[in-house]
Steps between C-alpha positions, in 0.01 A plus 500: 500500500197290439404358155234760440742787541755338267242470221398858547861614457532295175197668351630848590835431327322387178289813495808721547680330209199542268470870588871550426455354149214737424712798608790393274268460197355851557838668555710349212466674153318301227547511115196659339377457140551834317188672382521637144478880479166655425412501124736213406342203326662164555586315173286199423660163553693371197347186349753283310404429136352159429741238379514472117426155362697418179328248276753321276427503125397165361781328304493543120394187317725367223191515275488879542849522349416313179554698177265408217661311213321330211607241246612141511819365659662173403701302752836391356589297807323327787417730790272526805182692567559660841297695750644840591628619735514164681683323214286190545503279189150453360579275204761434231473654152644314200717662236322560169181620672335821375348713780264793454636791701326767706775663704854512634660589832851545637564309821831458682683647200353253248229538238194276525205458263137433588256308284157627403349212701674603827445872444125472441459291818723724716733208570863603581658232280789590269781346295848630422536702181846347449328176393354683198840595357603289198813294541716350228377722215613415148578747220344441158682666210437525129629681190327531164590677177298644212645644181368831362758718324742361754471275801260575785596307812285466814635351824293437808520341844268445797495315831265216589464221755546149352286367786213717380539545123600308191652725231579424135539672161706784354293741290174378652569407862254281690476551876294226663390502863562151635234503770213631286602426138435863406695575183644846442695611192769757437583606142790718386500707181770752421365792296680815603517599135121515475482743791172363634391572857339229716159662445547504122601135512179415688285698256621261230517172693240555771175465302601151391676394820244616758200691358344581840824595679526857629806704594525484880831663586878497487722209602795648687680180590738453205874528571592662172695768327364859496195584286362146536133517595229240538121530476246251635183392317263255667158341533365265767691196362844624397732796483753614243812695590656677201850636560705697252675600300579141441242355534452270795143371489378303803166320497403392853206291613317624810559485788841619393674616820768230486572546130522875551775443756701326225430765234604771747860369488517511120792685340498572124782651293525551127753606241522549123821429309605467140490146370374299206207262544727197533691659786177588687379151577 
């Protein structure tokens, strides 16, 4: 066979093979896509919901937790002014310093105070309240007697800090603030027999003692026996606390916060017993 005939045979074989593949494709069954029945609506494609973005709440500032508190605090020991919540020491504070307060906060289980200066400037600086607690308090006691158809005896006691006050006297007690030289007085007069109330006492003594003083309220700080009550009369310079029956008469120079803390611990007791004047000295 010549070369031309061999090539012709090759081409015929290729054509036969191609025709056989077409026949197989037409004969074999094929998977068809089902057509939905008439009248049936295909459901729309489901679109997944958009992802929700959670924005974290901003952290609460320590300044937002401050509770308002007024007054003056005295440091009885050296302490530090610290920044919260970092605890960074800002400066040292010396014992004996008086600080005007504006607020307080509890942090890490401890109570801290904030000065008016830091509060007004929104500065998170605080100092420990424990430094404002008096240490080494002394007790001052006295007893005095007056004879009137028997013996009237008055006994009293109060607490004070020797580092802050100098105290002397028995019937007329002087209470001197060491850092300011303010002088306060405390006088004791037993007169249960007269039956005067604190207001009646002031109606007699007030016009001479403090003509422009007005009644401003009740002093509830005395640690005394039942039925003891105390009224407060004051002007812009001083205040008088009259407690009775008794009487305990306190004259305090303003500002009087520190002296009030002493008077608040006062305890007064009285008794009347039969005795002659010589025995009642």
